[in-house]
mmCIF file of the N, C-alpha and C atoms, coordinates in Angstrom:
data_MODEL
# 
_entry.id   MODEL 
# 
loop_
_atom_site.group_PDB 
_atom_site.id 
_atom_site.type_symbol 
_atom_site.label_atom_id 
_atom_site.label_alt_id 
_atom_site.label_comp_id 
_atom_site.label_asym_id 
_atom_site.label_entity_id 
_atom_site.label_seq_id 
_atom_site.pdbx_PDB_ins_code 
_atom_site.Cartn_x 
_atom_site.Cartn_y 
_atom_site.Cartn_z 
_atom_site.occupancy 
_atom_site.B_iso_or_equiv 
_atom_site.pdbx_formal_charge 
_atom_site.auth_seq_id 
_atom_site.auth_comp_id 
_atom_site.auth_asym_id 
_atom_site.auth_atom_id 
_atom_site.pdbx_PDB_model_num 
ATOM 1   N N  . UNK A 1 1  ? 135.255 54.245 173.763 1.00 0.00 ? 1  UNK A N  1 
ATOM 2   C CA . UNK A 1 1  ? 135.092 52.939 173.570 1.00 0.00 ? 1  UNK A CA 1 
ATOM 3   C C  . UNK A 1 1  ? 134.478 52.743 172.305 1.00 0.00 ? 1  UNK A C  1 
ATOM 4   N N  . UNK A 1 2  ? 135.679 52.465 171.593 1.00 0.00 ? 2  UNK A N  1 
ATOM 5   C CA . UNK A 1 2  ? 135.528 52.302 170.072 1.00 0.00 ? 2  UNK A CA 1 
ATOM 6   C C  . UNK A 1 2  ? 134.491 51.425 169.787 1.00 0.00 ? 2  UNK A C  1 
ATOM 7   N N  . UNK A 1 3  ? 134.391 51.206 168.583 1.00 0.00 ? 3  UNK A N  1 
ATOM 8   C CA . UNK A 1 3  ? 133.864 49.866 167.772 1.00 0.00 ? 3  UNK A CA 1 
ATOM 9   C C  . UNK A 1 3  ? 135.528 49.051 167.197 1.00 0.00 ? 3  UNK A C  1 
ATOM 10  N N  . UNK A 1 4  ? 135.694 48.926 168.139 1.00 0.00 ? 4  UNK A N  1 
ATOM 11  C CA . UNK A 1 4  ? 137.485 47.784 167.817 1.00 0.00 ? 4  UNK A CA 1 
ATOM 12  C C  . UNK A 1 4  ? 137.043 45.975 167.696 1.00 0.00 ? 4  UNK A C  1 
ATOM 13  N N  . UNK A 1 5  ? 135.985 46.151 168.669 1.00 0.00 ? 5  UNK A N  1 
ATOM 14  C CA . UNK A 1 5  ? 135.510 44.524 168.722 1.00 0.00 ? 5  UNK A CA 1 
ATOM 15  C C  . UNK A 1 5  ? 134.417 43.671 168.000 1.00 0.00 ? 5  UNK A C  1 
ATOM 16  N N  . UNK A 1 6  ? 134.607 42.533 168.011 1.00 0.00 ? 6  UNK A N  1 
ATOM 17  C CA . UNK A 1 6  ? 133.801 42.146 166.239 1.00 0.00 ? 6  UNK A CA 1 
ATOM 18  C C  . UNK A 1 6  ? 132.485 41.896 167.094 1.00 0.00 ? 6  UNK A C  1 
ATOM 19  N N  . UNK A 1 7  ? 132.712 41.597 168.259 1.00 0.00 ? 7  UNK A N  1 
ATOM 20  C CA . UNK A 1 7  ? 131.431 41.492 169.131 1.00 0.00 ? 7  UNK A CA 1 
ATOM 21  C C  . UNK A 1 7  ? 130.253 42.819 168.778 1.00 0.00 ? 7  UNK A C  1 
ATOM 22  N N  . UNK A 1 8  ? 131.009 44.531 168.934 1.00 0.00 ? 8  UNK A N  1 
ATOM 23  C CA . UNK A 1 8  ? 130.591 45.048 168.694 1.00 0.00 ? 8  UNK A CA 1 
ATOM 24  C C  . UNK A 1 8  ? 129.687 45.437 167.461 1.00 0.00 ? 8  UNK A C  1 
ATOM 25  N N  . UNK A 1 9  ? 130.662 45.125 166.424 1.00 0.00 ? 9  UNK A N  1 
ATOM 26  C CA . UNK A 1 9  ? 130.142 45.155 164.971 1.00 0.00 ? 9  UNK A CA 1 
ATOM 27  C C  . UNK A 1 9  ? 129.003 44.201 165.031 1.00 0.00 ? 9  UNK A C  1 
ATOM 28  N N  . UNK A 1 10 ? 129.136 42.777 165.371 1.00 0.00 ? 10 UNK A N  1 
ATOM 29  C CA . UNK A 1 10 ? 128.127 41.848 165.439 1.00 0.00 ? 10 UNK A CA 1 
ATOM 30  C C  . UNK A 1 10 ? 126.700 42.281 166.571 1.00 0.00 ? 10 UNK A C  1 
ATOM 31  N N  . UNK A 1 11 ? 126.827 42.712 166.960 1.00 0.00 ? 11 UNK A N  1 
ATOM 32  C CA . UNK A 1 11 ? 125.772 43.766 168.308 1.00 0.00 ? 11 UNK A CA 1 
ATOM 33  C C  . UNK A 1 11 ? 125.003 44.966 167.152 1.00 0.00 ? 11 UNK A C  1 
ATOM 34  N N  . UNK A 1 12 ? 125.836 45.442 166.762 1.00 0.00 ? 12 UNK A N  1 
ATOM 35  C CA . UNK A 1 12 ? 124.923 46.909 165.766 1.00 0.00 ? 12 UNK A CA 1 
ATOM 36  C C  . UNK A 1 12 ? 124.432 46.112 164.540 1.00 0.00 ? 12 UNK A C  1 
ATOM 37  N N  . UNK A 1 13 ? 125.065 45.013 163.663 1.00 0.00 ? 13 UNK A N  1 
ATOM 38  C CA . UNK A 1 13 ? 124.592 44.035 162.743 1.00 0.00 ? 13 UNK A CA 1 
ATOM 39  C C  . UNK A 1 13 ? 123.069 43.521 163.248 1.00 0.00 ? 13 UNK A C  1 
ATOM 40  N N  . UNK A 1 14 ? 122.568 42.837 164.253 1.00 0.00 ? 14 UNK A N  1 
ATOM 41  C CA . UNK A 1 14 ? 121.399 42.161 165.035 1.00 0.00 ? 14 UNK A CA 1 
ATOM 42  C C  . UNK A 1 14 ? 120.927 43.548 164.891 1.00 0.00 ? 14 UNK A C  1 
ATOM 43  N N  . UNK A 1 15 ? 121.207 44.312 165.670 1.00 0.00 ? 15 UNK A N  1 
ATOM 44  C CA . UNK A 1 15 ? 120.006 45.572 165.660 1.00 0.00 ? 15 UNK A CA 1 
ATOM 45  C C  . UNK A 1 15 ? 119.475 46.236 164.419 1.00 0.00 ? 15 UNK A C  1 
ATOM 46  N N  . UNK A 1 16 ? 120.609 46.465 163.436 1.00 0.00 ? 16 UNK A N  1 
ATOM 47  C CA . UNK A 1 16 ? 119.790 47.083 162.480 1.00 0.00 ? 16 UNK A CA 1 
ATOM 48  C C  . UNK A 1 16 ? 118.590 46.083 161.577 1.00 0.00 ? 16 UNK A C  1 
ATOM 49  N N  . UNK A 1 17 ? 119.213 44.829 161.733 1.00 0.00 ? 17 UNK A N  1 
ATOM 50  C CA . UNK A 1 17 ? 118.322 43.504 161.076 1.00 0.00 ? 17 UNK A CA 1 
ATOM 51  C C  . UNK A 1 17 ? 117.088 43.760 162.228 1.00 0.00 ? 17 UNK A C  1 
ATOM 52  N N  . UNK A 1 18 ? 117.262 44.053 163.297 1.00 0.00 ? 18 UNK A N  1 
ATOM 53  C CA . UNK A 1 18 ? 116.095 43.707 164.169 1.00 0.00 ? 18 UNK A CA 1 
ATOM 54  C C  . UNK A 1 18 ? 114.829 44.777 163.618 1.00 0.00 ? 18 UNK A C  1 
ATOM 55  N N  . UNK A 1 19 ? 115.837 46.127 163.395 1.00 0.00 ? 19 UNK A N  1 
ATOM 56  C CA . UNK A 1 19 ? 115.101 47.768 162.989 1.00 0.00 ? 19 UNK A CA 1 
ATOM 57  C C  . UNK A 1 19 ? 114.495 47.635 161.551 1.00 0.00 ? 19 UNK A C  1 
ATOM 58  N N  . UNK A 1 20 ? 115.076 47.184 160.592 1.00 0.00 ? 20 UNK A N  1 
ATOM 59  C CA . UNK A 1 20 ? 115.422 47.207 159.117 1.00 0.00 ? 20 UNK A CA 1 
ATOM 60  C C  . UNK A 1 20 ? 114.714 46.032 158.491 1.00 0.00 ? 20 UNK A C  1 
ATOM 61  N N  . UNK A 1 21 ? 114.599 44.898 159.323 1.00 0.00 ? 21 UNK A N  1 
ATOM 62  C CA . UNK A 1 21 ? 114.276 43.796 158.493 1.00 0.00 ? 21 UNK A CA 1 
ATOM 63  C C  . UNK A 1 21 ? 115.223 43.154 157.381 1.00 0.00 ? 21 UNK A C  1 
ATOM 64  N N  . UNK A 1 22 ? 115.491 42.489 157.150 1.00 0.00 ? 22 UNK A N  1 
ATOM 65  C CA . UNK A 1 22 ? 115.987 41.660 155.893 1.00 0.00 ? 22 UNK A CA 1 
ATOM 66  C C  . UNK A 1 22 ? 114.959 42.227 154.514 1.00 0.00 ? 22 UNK A C  1 
ATOM 67  N N  . UNK A 1 23 ? 114.370 42.391 154.291 1.00 0.00 ? 23 UNK A N  1 
ATOM 68  C CA . UNK A 1 23 ? 113.213 42.612 153.263 1.00 0.00 ? 23 UNK A CA 1 
ATOM 69  C C  . UNK A 1 23 ? 113.572 44.178 152.861 1.00 0.00 ? 23 UNK A C  1 
ATOM 70  N N  . UNK A 1 24 ? 114.066 45.195 153.780 1.00 0.00 ? 24 UNK A N  1 
ATOM 71  C CA . UNK A 1 24 ? 114.238 46.742 153.543 1.00 0.00 ? 24 UNK A CA 1 
ATOM 72  C C  . UNK A 1 24 ? 115.891 46.507 153.290 1.00 0.00 ? 24 UNK A C  1 
ATOM 73  N N  . UNK A 1 25 ? 116.528 45.949 153.534 1.00 0.00 ? 25 UNK A N  1 
ATOM 74  C CA . UNK A 1 25 ? 118.052 46.284 153.498 1.00 0.00 ? 25 UNK A CA 1 
ATOM 75  C C  . UNK A 1 25 ? 118.059 45.189 152.158 1.00 0.00 ? 25 UNK A C  1 
ATOM 76  N N  . UNK A 1 26 ? 117.187 44.033 151.784 1.00 0.00 ? 26 UNK A N  1 
ATOM 77  C CA . UNK A 1 26 ? 117.458 43.873 149.970 1.00 0.00 ? 26 UNK A CA 1 
ATOM 78  C C  . UNK A 1 26 ? 116.719 44.938 149.333 1.00 0.00 ? 26 UNK A C  1 
ATOM 79  N N  . UNK A 1 27 ? 116.156 45.206 149.416 1.00 0.00 ? 27 UNK A N  1 
ATOM 80  C CA . UNK A 1 27 ? 115.814 46.072 148.622 1.00 0.00 ? 27 UNK A CA 1 
ATOM 81  C C  . UNK A 1 27 ? 116.176 48.090 148.549 1.00 0.00 ? 27 UNK A C  1 
ATOM 82  N N  . UNK A 1 28 ? 117.250 48.125 150.051 1.00 0.00 ? 28 UNK A N  1 
ATOM 83  C CA . UNK A 1 28 ? 118.427 49.520 149.877 1.00 0.00 ? 28 UNK A CA 1 
ATOM 84  C C  . UNK A 1 28 ? 119.128 48.765 148.511 1.00 0.00 ? 28 UNK A C  1 
ATOM 85  N N  . UNK A 1 29 ? 119.811 47.389 148.779 1.00 0.00 ? 29 UNK A N  1 
ATOM 86  C CA . UNK A 1 29 ? 120.870 47.215 148.017 1.00 0.00 ? 29 UNK A CA 1 
ATOM 87  C C  . UNK A 1 29 ? 120.466 47.268 145.935 1.00 0.00 ? 29 UNK A C  1 
ATOM 88  N N  . UNK A 1 30 ? 118.907 46.635 146.362 1.00 0.00 ? 30 UNK A N  1 
ATOM 89  C CA . UNK A 1 30 ? 118.669 46.468 144.661 1.00 0.00 ? 30 UNK A CA 1 
ATOM 90  C C  . UNK A 1 30 ? 118.212 48.193 144.117 1.00 0.00 ? 30 UNK A C  1 
ATOM 91  N N  . UNK A 1 31 ? 118.066 48.925 144.917 1.00 0.00 ? 31 UNK A N  1 
ATOM 92  C CA . UNK A 1 31 ? 117.638 50.382 144.713 1.00 0.00 ? 31 UNK A CA 1 
ATOM 93  C C  . UNK A 1 31 ? 118.831 50.662 144.357 1.00 0.00 ? 31 UNK A C  1 
ATOM 94  N N  . UNK A 1 32 ? 119.949 50.948 145.286 1.00 0.00 ? 32 UNK A N  1 
ATOM 95  C CA . UNK A 1 32 ? 121.349 51.489 145.227 1.00 0.00 ? 32 UNK A CA 1 
ATOM 96  C C  . UNK A 1 32 ? 122.030 50.649 143.521 1.00 0.00 ? 32 UNK A C  1 
ATOM 97  N N  . UNK A 1 33 ? 121.673 49.497 143.521 1.00 0.00 ? 33 UNK A N  1 
ATOM 98  C CA . UNK A 1 33 ? 121.991 48.960 142.218 1.00 0.00 ? 33 UNK A CA 1 
ATOM 99  C C  . UNK A 1 33 ? 121.309 49.619 140.963 1.00 0.00 ? 33 UNK A C  1 
ATOM 100 N N  . UNK A 1 34 ? 120.166 49.777 140.917 1.00 0.00 ? 34 UNK A N  1 
ATOM 101 C CA . UNK A 1 34 ? 119.510 50.276 139.750 1.00 0.00 ? 34 UNK A CA 1 
ATOM 102 C C  . UNK A 1 34 ? 119.955 51.839 139.512 1.00 0.00 ? 34 UNK A C  1 
ATOM 103 N N  . UNK A 1 35 ? 120.477 52.612 140.869 1.00 0.00 ? 35 UNK A N  1 
ATOM 104 C CA . UNK A 1 35 ? 120.768 54.065 140.478 1.00 0.00 ? 35 UNK A CA 1 
ATOM 105 C C  . UNK A 1 35 ? 122.057 53.966 139.936 1.00 0.00 ? 35 UNK A C  1 
ATOM 106 N N  . UNK A 1 36 ? 122.651 53.023 140.369 1.00 0.00 ? 36 UNK A N  1 
ATOM 107 C CA . UNK A 1 36 ? 124.218 52.972 139.839 1.00 0.00 ? 36 UNK A CA 1 
ATOM 108 C C  . UNK A 1 36 ? 124.011 52.829 138.159 1.00 0.00 ? 36 UNK A C  1 
ATOM 109 N N  . UNK A 1 37 ? 123.355 51.960 137.780 1.00 0.00 ? 37 UNK A N  1 
ATOM 110 C CA . UNK A 1 37 ? 122.739 51.469 136.662 1.00 0.00 ? 37 UNK A CA 1 
ATOM 111 C C  . UNK A 1 37 ? 122.555 53.216 135.925 1.00 0.00 ? 37 UNK A C  1 
ATOM 112 N N  . UNK A 1 38 ? 121.613 53.403 136.081 1.00 0.00 ? 38 UNK A N  1 
ATOM 113 C CA . UNK A 1 38 ? 120.951 54.928 135.662 1.00 0.00 ? 38 UNK A CA 1 
ATOM 114 C C  . UNK A 1 38 ? 121.798 55.652 135.507 1.00 0.00 ? 38 UNK A C  1 
ATOM 115 N N  . UNK A 1 39 ? 122.903 56.283 136.391 1.00 0.00 ? 39 UNK A N  1 
ATOM 116 C CA . UNK A 1 39 ? 124.023 57.388 136.191 1.00 0.00 ? 39 UNK A CA 1 
ATOM 117 C C  . UNK A 1 39 ? 124.791 56.698 135.412 1.00 0.00 ? 39 UNK A C  1 
ATOM 118 N N  . UNK A 1 40 ? 124.952 55.202 134.751 1.00 0.00 ? 40 UNK A N  1 
ATOM 119 C CA . UNK A 1 40 ? 126.293 55.140 134.164 1.00 0.00 ? 40 UNK A CA 1 
ATOM 120 C C  . UNK A 1 40 ? 125.136 54.973 132.800 1.00 0.00 ? 40 UNK A C  1 
ATOM 121 N N  . UNK A 1 41 ? 124.169 55.125 132.574 1.00 0.00 ? 41 UNK A N  1 
ATOM 122 C CA . UNK A 1 41 ? 123.617 55.420 131.559 1.00 0.00 ? 41 UNK A CA 1 
ATOM 123 C C  . UNK A 1 41 ? 123.388 56.472 131.137 1.00 0.00 ? 41 UNK A C  1 
ATOM 124 N N  . UNK A 1 42 ? 123.152 57.229 132.094 1.00 0.00 ? 42 UNK A N  1 
ATOM 125 C CA . UNK A 1 42 ? 123.001 59.003 131.941 1.00 0.00 ? 42 UNK A CA 1 
ATOM 126 C C  . UNK A 1 42 ? 124.347 59.338 131.692 1.00 0.00 ? 42 UNK A C  1 
ATOM 127 N N  . UNK A 1 43 ? 125.400 58.803 131.666 1.00 0.00 ? 43 UNK A N  1 
ATOM 128 C CA . UNK A 1 43 ? 126.845 59.081 131.581 1.00 0.00 ? 43 UNK A CA 1 
ATOM 129 C C  . UNK A 1 43 ? 127.285 58.721 130.076 1.00 0.00 ? 43 UNK A C  1 
ATOM 130 N N  . UNK A 1 44 ? 127.089 57.640 129.967 1.00 0.00 ? 44 UNK A N  1 
ATOM 131 C CA . UNK A 1 44 ? 127.429 56.978 128.187 1.00 0.00 ? 44 UNK A CA 1 
ATOM 132 C C  . UNK A 1 44 ? 126.017 57.144 127.252 1.00 0.00 ? 44 UNK A C  1 
ATOM 133 N N  . UNK A 1 45 ? 124.610 58.781 127.589 1.00 0.00 ? 45 UNK A N  1 
ATOM 134 C CA . UNK A 1 45 ? 123.761 58.642 127.094 1.00 0.00 ? 45 UNK A CA 1 
ATOM 135 C C  . UNK A 1 45 ? 124.188 58.646 125.498 1.00 0.00 ? 45 UNK A C  1 
ATOM 136 N N  . UNK A 1 46 ? 125.267 60.101 125.352 1.00 0.00 ? 46 UNK A N  1 
ATOM 137 C CA . UNK A 1 46 ? 125.282 60.227 123.858 1.00 0.00 ? 46 UNK A CA 1 
ATOM 138 C C  . UNK A 1 46 ? 125.961 59.540 122.981 1.00 0.00 ? 46 UNK A C  1 
ATOM 139 N N  . UNK A 1 47 ? 126.597 58.720 123.796 1.00 0.00 ? 47 UNK A N  1 
ATOM 140 C CA . UNK A 1 47 ? 127.352 57.573 123.088 1.00 0.00 ? 47 UNK A CA 1 
ATOM 141 C C  . UNK A 1 47 ? 126.353 56.882 122.434 1.00 0.00 ? 47 UNK A C  1 
ATOM 142 N N  . UNK A 1 48 ? 125.425 56.284 123.597 1.00 0.00 ? 48 UNK A N  1 
ATOM 143 C CA . UNK A 1 48 ? 124.459 55.356 123.274 1.00 0.00 ? 48 UNK A CA 1 
ATOM 144 C C  . UNK A 1 48 ? 123.688 55.994 121.639 1.00 0.00 ? 48 UNK A C  1 
ATOM 145 N N  . UNK A 1 49 ? 123.002 56.931 121.881 1.00 0.00 ? 49 UNK A N  1 
ATOM 146 C CA . UNK A 1 49 ? 122.319 57.466 120.410 1.00 0.00 ? 49 UNK A CA 1 
ATOM 147 C C  . UNK A 1 49 ? 123.051 57.731 119.643 1.00 0.00 ? 49 UNK A C  1 
ATOM 148 N N  . UNK A 1 50 ? 124.653 57.735 119.793 1.00 0.00 ? 50 UNK A N  1 
ATOM 149 C CA . UNK A 1 50 ? 125.284 57.778 118.058 1.00 0.00 ? 50 UNK A CA 1 
ATOM 150 C C  . UNK A 1 50 ? 125.245 56.447 117.766 1.00 0.00 ? 50 UNK A C  1 
ATOM 151 N N  . UNK A 1 51 ? 125.687 55.577 118.842 1.00 0.00 ? 51 UNK A N  1 
ATOM 152 C CA . UNK A 1 51 ? 125.797 53.867 118.370 1.00 0.00 ? 51 UNK A CA 1 
ATOM 153 C C  . UNK A 1 51 ? 124.243 53.552 117.611 1.00 0.00 ? 51 UNK A C  1 
ATOM 154 N N  . UNK A 1 52 ? 123.144 54.294 118.110 1.00 0.00 ? 52 UNK A N  1 
ATOM 155 C CA . UNK A 1 52 ? 121.873 53.272 117.278 1.00 0.00 ? 52 UNK A CA 1 
ATOM 156 C C  . UNK A 1 52 ? 121.714 54.274 116.803 1.00 0.00 ? 52 UNK A C  1 
ATOM 157 N N  . UNK A 1 53 ? 122.139 54.915 115.850 1.00 0.00 ? 53 UNK A N  1 
ATOM 158 C CA . UNK A 1 53 ? 121.734 55.977 114.874 1.00 0.00 ? 53 UNK A CA 1 
ATOM 159 C C  . UNK A 1 53 ? 122.748 55.122 114.048 1.00 0.00 ? 53 UNK A C  1 
ATOM 160 N N  . UNK A 1 54 ? 123.959 55.009 114.363 1.00 0.00 ? 54 UNK A N  1 
ATOM 161 C CA . UNK A 1 54 ? 124.824 53.606 113.444 1.00 0.00 ? 54 UNK A CA 1 
ATOM 162 C C  . UNK A 1 54 ? 124.262 52.482 112.898 1.00 0.00 ? 54 UNK A C  1 
ATOM 163 N N  . UNK A 1 55 ? 123.595 51.729 114.162 1.00 0.00 ? 55 UNK A N  1 
ATOM 164 C CA . UNK A 1 55 ? 123.252 50.537 114.256 1.00 0.00 ? 55 UNK A CA 1 
ATOM 165 C C  . UNK A 1 55 ? 121.933 50.421 113.256 1.00 0.00 ? 55 UNK A C  1 
ATOM 166 N N  . UNK A 1 56 ? 120.994 51.565 112.818 1.00 0.00 ? 56 UNK A N  1 
ATOM 167 C CA . UNK A 1 56 ? 119.794 52.011 112.447 1.00 0.00 ? 56 UNK A CA 1 
ATOM 168 C C  . UNK A 1 56 ? 120.180 51.881 111.014 1.00 0.00 ? 56 UNK A C  1 
ATOM 169 N N  . UNK A 1 57 ? 121.223 52.527 110.488 1.00 0.00 ? 57 UNK A N  1 
ATOM 170 C CA . UNK A 1 57 ? 121.648 53.127 109.199 1.00 0.00 ? 57 UNK A CA 1 
ATOM 171 C C  . UNK A 1 57 ? 122.443 51.471 108.834 1.00 0.00 ? 57 UNK A C  1 
ATOM 172 N N  . UNK A 1 58 ? 122.910 50.666 109.418 1.00 0.00 ? 58 UNK A N  1 
ATOM 173 C CA . UNK A 1 58 ? 123.441 49.355 108.669 1.00 0.00 ? 58 UNK A CA 1 
ATOM 174 C C  . UNK A 1 58 ? 121.807 48.394 108.920 1.00 0.00 ? 58 UNK A C  1 
ATOM 175 N N  . UNK A 1 59 ? 121.024 48.571 109.495 1.00 0.00 ? 59 UNK A N  1 
ATOM 176 C CA . UNK A 1 59 ? 119.983 48.062 109.386 1.00 0.00 ? 59 UNK A CA 1 
ATOM 177 C C  . UNK A 1 59 ? 119.270 48.321 108.478 1.00 0.00 ? 59 UNK A C  1 
ATOM 178 N N  . UNK A 1 60 ? 119.290 49.635 107.643 1.00 0.00 ? 60 UNK A N  1 
ATOM 179 C CA . UNK A 1 60 ? 118.390 50.363 106.647 1.00 0.00 ? 60 UNK A CA 1 
ATOM 180 C C  . UNK A 1 60 ? 119.254 49.621 105.685 1.00 0.00 ? 60 UNK A C  1 
ATOM 181 N N  . UNK A 1 61 ? 120.511 49.484 105.447 1.00 0.00 ? 61 UNK A N  1 
ATOM 182 C CA . UNK A 1 61 ? 121.194 49.093 104.791 1.00 0.00 ? 61 UNK A CA 1 
ATOM 183 C C  . UNK A 1 61 ? 121.271 47.616 104.216 1.00 0.00 ? 61 UNK A C  1 
ATOM 184 N N  . UNK A 1 62 ? 121.090 46.633 104.898 1.00 0.00 ? 62 UNK A N  1 
ATOM 185 C CA . UNK A 1 62 ? 120.782 45.222 105.071 1.00 0.00 ? 62 UNK A CA 1 
ATOM 186 C C  . UNK A 1 62 ? 119.691 44.967 104.563 1.00 0.00 ? 62 UNK A C  1 
ATOM 187 N N  . UNK A 1 63 ? 118.373 45.887 104.893 1.00 0.00 ? 63 UNK A N  1 
ATOM 188 C CA . UNK A 1 63 ? 116.940 45.977 104.342 1.00 0.00 ? 63 UNK A CA 1 
ATOM 189 C C  . UNK A 1 63 ? 116.757 45.700 102.459 1.00 0.00 ? 63 UNK A C  1 
ATOM 190 N N  . UNK A 1 64 ? 117.742 46.979 102.717 1.00 0.00 ? 64 UNK A N  1 
ATOM 191 C CA . UNK A 1 64 ? 117.252 47.217 101.099 1.00 0.00 ? 64 UNK A CA 1 
ATOM 192 C C  . UNK A 1 64 ? 117.779 46.381 100.432 1.00 0.00 ? 64 UNK A C  1 
ATOM 193 N N  . UNK A 1 65 ? 118.914 45.550 100.351 1.00 0.00 ? 65 UNK A N  1 
ATOM 194 C CA . UNK A 1 65 ? 119.781 44.587 99.339  1.00 0.00 ? 65 UNK A CA 1 
ATOM 195 C C  . UNK A 1 65 ? 118.343 43.627 99.332  1.00 0.00 ? 65 UNK A C  1 
ATOM 196 N N  . UNK A 1 66 ? 118.384 42.870 100.236 1.00 0.00 ? 66 UNK A N  1 
ATOM 197 C CA . UNK A 1 66 ? 117.359 42.003 100.140 1.00 0.00 ? 66 UNK A CA 1 
ATOM 198 C C  . UNK A 1 66 ? 115.913 42.199 99.043  1.00 0.00 ? 66 UNK A C  1 
ATOM 199 N N  . UNK A 1 67 ? 115.425 43.523 99.095  1.00 0.00 ? 67 UNK A N  1 
ATOM 200 C CA . UNK A 1 67 ? 114.209 43.608 98.517  1.00 0.00 ? 67 UNK A CA 1 
ATOM 201 C C  . UNK A 1 67 ? 114.408 43.637 96.700  1.00 0.00 ? 67 UNK A C  1 
ATOM 202 N N  . UNK A 1 68 ? 115.754 44.093 96.601  1.00 0.00 ? 68 UNK A N  1 
ATOM 203 C CA . UNK A 1 68 ? 116.342 44.728 95.528  1.00 0.00 ? 68 UNK A CA 1 
ATOM 204 C C  . UNK A 1 68 ? 116.698 42.919 94.809  1.00 0.00 ? 68 UNK A C  1 
ATOM 205 N N  . UNK A 1 69 ? 117.478 41.993 95.516  1.00 0.00 ? 69 UNK A N  1 
ATOM 206 C CA . UNK A 1 69 ? 117.185 40.848 95.577  1.00 0.00 ? 69 UNK A CA 1 
ATOM 207 C C  . UNK A 1 69 ? 116.255 40.083 94.814  1.00 0.00 ? 69 UNK A C  1 
ATOM 208 N N  . UNK A 1 70 ? 114.997 40.478 95.404  1.00 0.00 ? 70 UNK A N  1 
ATOM 209 C CA . UNK A 1 70 ? 113.481 39.864 95.096  1.00 0.00 ? 70 UNK A CA 1 
ATOM 210 C C  . UNK A 1 70 ? 113.104 40.298 94.210  1.00 0.00 ? 70 UNK A C  1 
ATOM 211 N N  . UNK A 1 71 ? 113.572 41.225 93.876  1.00 0.00 ? 71 UNK A N  1 
ATOM 212 C CA . UNK A 1 71 ? 112.988 42.381 92.041  1.00 0.00 ? 71 UNK A CA 1 
ATOM 213 C C  . UNK A 1 71 ? 113.644 41.310 91.512  1.00 0.00 ? 71 UNK A C  1 
ATOM 214 N N  . UNK A 1 72 ? 115.156 41.092 91.626  1.00 0.00 ? 72 UNK A N  1 
ATOM 215 C CA . UNK A 1 72 ? 116.126 40.803 90.660  1.00 0.00 ? 72 UNK A CA 1 
ATOM 216 C C  . UNK A 1 72 ? 115.157 39.016 90.403  1.00 0.00 ? 72 UNK A C  1 
ATOM 217 N N  . UNK A 1 73 ? 115.295 38.239 91.552  1.00 0.00 ? 73 UNK A N  1 
ATOM 218 C CA . UNK A 1 73 ? 114.402 37.084 91.248  1.00 0.00 ? 73 UNK A CA 1 
ATOM 219 C C  . UNK A 1 73 ? 113.261 37.620 90.075  1.00 0.00 ? 73 UNK A C  1 
ATOM 220 N N  . UNK A 1 74 ? 112.040 37.303 90.376  1.00 0.00 ? 74 UNK A N  1 
ATOM 221 C CA . UNK A 1 74 ? 110.987 37.798 90.274  1.00 0.00 ? 74 UNK A CA 1 
ATOM 222 C C  . UNK A 1 74 ? 111.578 38.269 88.744  1.00 0.00 ? 74 UNK A C  1 
ATOM 223 N N  . UNK A 1 75 ? 112.254 38.671 88.011  1.00 0.00 ? 75 UNK A N  1 
ATOM 224 C CA . UNK A 1 75 ? 113.235 39.356 86.859  1.00 0.00 ? 75 UNK A CA 1 
ATOM 225 C C  . UNK A 1 75 ? 113.377 37.898 86.173  1.00 0.00 ? 75 UNK A C  1 
ATOM 226 N N  . UNK A 1 76 ? 114.173 37.459 87.093  1.00 0.00 ? 76 UNK A N  1 
ATOM 227 C CA . UNK A 1 76 ? 114.893 35.843 86.452  1.00 0.00 ? 76 UNK A CA 1 
ATOM 228 C C  . UNK A 1 76 ? 113.777 34.829 86.084  1.00 0.00 ? 76 UNK A C  1 
ATOM 229 N N  . UNK A 1 77 ? 112.837 34.843 87.069  1.00 0.00 ? 77 UNK A N  1 
ATOM 230 C CA . UNK A 1 77 ? 111.757 33.735 86.929  1.00 0.00 ? 77 UNK A CA 1 
ATOM 231 C C  . UNK A 1 77 ? 110.460 34.761 85.732  1.00 0.00 ? 77 UNK A C  1 
ATOM 232 N N  . UNK A 1 78 ? 110.631 35.393 85.211  1.00 0.00 ? 78 UNK A N  1 
ATOM 233 C CA . UNK A 1 78 ? 109.950 35.908 83.920  1.00 0.00 ? 78 UNK A CA 1 
ATOM 234 C C  . UNK A 1 78 ? 110.813 35.293 82.428  1.00 0.00 ? 78 UNK A C  1 
ATOM 235 N N  . UNK A 1 79 ? 112.148 35.500 82.608  1.00 0.00 ? 79 UNK A N  1 
ATOM 236 C CA . UNK A 1 79 ? 112.682 34.954 82.292  1.00 0.00 ? 79 UNK A CA 1 
ATOM 237 C C  . UNK A 1 79 ? 112.622 33.894 81.860  1.00 0.00 ? 79 UNK A C  1 
ATOM 238 N N  . UNK A 1 80 ? 112.992 32.660 82.797  1.00 0.00 ? 80 UNK A N  1 
ATOM 239 C CA . UNK A 1 80 ? 112.576 31.561 82.713  1.00 0.00 ? 80 UNK A CA 1 
ATOM 240 C C  . UNK A 1 80 ? 111.661 30.998 82.323  1.00 0.00 ? 80 UNK A C  1 
ATOM 241 N N  . UNK A 1 81 ? 110.350 31.702 82.471  1.00 0.00 ? 81 UNK A N  1 
ATOM 242 C CA . UNK A 1 81 ? 108.889 31.335 81.860  1.00 0.00 ? 81 UNK A CA 1 
ATOM 243 C C  . UNK A 1 81 ? 108.894 31.749 80.498  1.00 0.00 ? 81 UNK A C  1 
ATOM 244 N N  . UNK A 1 82 ? 109.380 32.960 80.099  1.00 0.00 ? 82 UNK A N  1 
ATOM 245 C CA . UNK A 1 82 ? 109.739 33.019 78.319  1.00 0.00 ? 82 UNK A CA 1 
ATOM 246 C C  . UNK A 1 82 ? 110.747 32.123 77.975  1.00 0.00 ? 82 UNK A C  1 
ATOM 247 N N  . UNK A 1 83 ? 111.650 31.471 78.207  1.00 0.00 ? 83 UNK A N  1 
ATOM 248 C CA . UNK A 1 83 ? 112.587 31.043 77.566  1.00 0.00 ? 83 UNK A CA 1 
ATOM 249 C C  . UNK A 1 83 ? 111.418 29.259 77.398  1.00 0.00 ? 83 UNK A C  1 
ATOM 250 N N  . UNK A 1 84 ? 110.897 29.404 78.472  1.00 0.00 ? 84 UNK A N  1 
ATOM 251 C CA . UNK A 1 84 ? 110.515 27.618 78.859  1.00 0.00 ? 84 UNK A CA 1 
ATOM 252 C C  . UNK A 1 84 ? 109.309 27.481 77.401  1.00 0.00 ? 84 UNK A C  1 
ATOM 253 N N  . UNK A 1 85 ? 108.208 29.090 77.422  1.00 0.00 ? 85 UNK A N  1 
ATOM 254 C CA . UNK A 1 85 ? 107.404 28.810 76.538  1.00 0.00 ? 85 UNK A CA 1 
ATOM 255 C C  . UNK A 1 85 ? 107.823 28.676 74.850  1.00 0.00 ? 85 UNK A C  1 
# 
């Protein structure tokens, strides 16, 4: 007696739903998905650290020029004020 018939599978599904309930089955699915995501993050952890370091370096470079621009702008404002006098 094997599980060749669709009726056997449906009966097994009904029994599993009665024993575990739909909430627990849904939680099992989400827990399994979280586990897979965590595994993928662990596998790519070194790559992520390198990319984060590179991105922080780029952000630092982006932050520096505007500060210099504001200093240049204040110098330009001082020149303008001297010229108008």
